N, C-alpha and C positions, 0 to 999 in steps of 0.2 A: 691133676693136671694133664695126666696122659689120656683121660677120657675126652678131654676138651681139643687135645691136639687130634686125636683119632675122629673126632666130630669135624674140625676144620678140614681134615683131609678128604673124608668122607663128602663133605660138601663140595669141593672143587671136583672131586670125582663124578659126583652126580649131576652136578650143573653140565661137566665137560659130556658126559653120556648123554643126557636129556637133551641138550642142546643140540647134539648132533643129530638124534633122532628126530626132534622137530623139525630142524632143518631141512633134513632129508625127505620127510613126509610133506612138507609143505612144497618144496622144491620140485621133487621128483613124483610124488603119489597126487597129491592135488593140483601142483602146477599152478599153484597162487602167485600172485604178482605183488608180493609183500616186500617191503625194503628188507635187506639184509640186517640193518641195525635193530628193526623192529623184531625179526625173529631172535635175534640174539638175545635181546631184551627179554623177551618171552620164554627163552630158554633159561634165562638166570634166575628170574624173580621168583616164578613157582617153587624152585627150590630154596631159596631163601626165605619163602612165606612157611613153607611146610616141614623142612628137615629137622629145625630145631623142635618143633613138637614132637616128630619122631624120636629123637634122641633123648628129651628131657622131660616129656609130658607123657608119651604113650608108654615107656617102661613101668610108670606107677599102675597102668592097667594089667600089668602082668600077676599083679597079687590075686586079680579077679579071677584069671583062667590061666591057660597054658601059654607058652610061648608061642603057639600055632595062632592060638585068639589074638594075642598081642600084634603078631604080625600081619594077620588079615585085616583086624581092624583098622590098624595104622595104615595100610596100603590102600584100603578101599576108601577110608577118610581122605588120605593124600590126594588120591585119583580125582575124587569128585571135587575137592577144594580146587585143585589145580585146573578142572575143566572150567569152573568159573574164571579163574584167572586168567586162563588162555582165550576163552571166549570174548572177555573185554579186551584184553590187549590186541589181540589179533583182529577182532571184528569178525569172526567165522560163526560158523553154525554150531550149536550144540554138540551135535552129532561129531562134525569135525575136530571139535575140542576135546571131545572123549576119546576119539580115537588116538590123537596126538599125546593126552595123558596117559592113557592107558600103556600105548606101546613105548612111550620114554620111562615109565615107571618099571614096566616088566623088563627092558634093557639095562635099567640102573640096578635093579634088585638082582637080576640073574648073573650079569657080568661081576656084580660085587660080590655076590656069593662064589662065584668060580675064582675071583682073585684072592678071595679070603681063604678059600679051600689050598689055593697053591702057594700061599705066603705062609 
């Protein structure tokens, strides 16, 4: 049960960080006129769609290789899947969707590592 509680707190953390990054990039970098509720929705859905795989499916790959292989495989896969989700939800270019997904995932992974070290 402890693993599932950790998953739910990570899901909330990931949604918060990634939504803030996506919102900031859309509003202040791309200066897109997309409704706030659409941006918030687009910040939540990709994490709901991908984080369960990272927590419950990708760990099975760690038996194939190292922890680094697991992390790289998971992060690259998640980024690419989220590109497609953001592309469809926000009606933006694939390049813009990639930038959003890349920076959102780098931020949530990096900040998550920092928080984990500090705790």
